[in-house]
N, C-alpha and C positions, 0 to 999 in steps of 0.2 A: 463780070463785075459791072454793076451799074453805079455810075457816079454822075450825078447831075445836081450840082450845087445850086444852080438857078431855080430848080424845082424843089430844092430842099429835100431831096431824096438821096440817101447814100446807104448802100447795102454792100459791105465789103466782107468777104470771108477771108480768114487768115491765110488760106492757100493762095488766094489772089493777091494778098498784100505781099507775101513772100516772093512772088514773081516780079515785083517791081524793083527797079534799080534804086540805089541810095538817093540819087537826085530826085527821082520821081516820088519817093517816100517823103522827102523833105518838102517838096512842092505841095504834095497832097495834104501834109500836116498844116502847112500855112493856109491852104484853102479852107480846110475844116475849121481852123481857129478863127478865121475871118467870118465864116458862116455862123459859128457859135456866138461870136460877138454880135452879129446882126440879129440873131434870134433873141439874145438877151435884151437888146435894145427894144425889139418888138414886144417882148414880154413886159418890159417896164412901161411901155406905152399902151399896153392892153390890147395889142393887135396880133398876138401870137396865135396862129390858127392850129398848129400842130406841135404841142409841147413835147411830145415823145421824141421829136427830132433832136432835142438837146442831148438826151441820153444816148441816142444812136450815134451822134457825132462824137461825143466824148468816148464812147466805146471804140469807135473807129480810130481815134487818135491813140488810144491805149494799145490797140493792135499794131499800129504803125510804130510806136515807141518800142514795143516788144521786139519787133522784127529789126529795128535799127540797132537795138542793143545786141541782138544775136549777130548781126553783120559786123559790128565793131569788135566783137570778142574773137 
C-alpha cells in the first residue's frame, strides 16, 4: 500500500484496506477527507495540477467505509 498524502498519491487496494484496524481506518478516512478539501480549494483557485486525485481519494474513502461497515456488522 502506498499512502503519501503530502505528494497527493494514494493507491489503496481493498485487500490492504481490510488489513487495517478500525482506528487506522478512521484515521485514514480523516486524512483523505482533509486531502479532498485541500484539492477542492486548489481547484477553486485554479491551481489543481492532478484533478484525477479527487476521484481516487473519493474511491479510497468508499473502500474504507465499506470495510468499516463490514467490521461493524
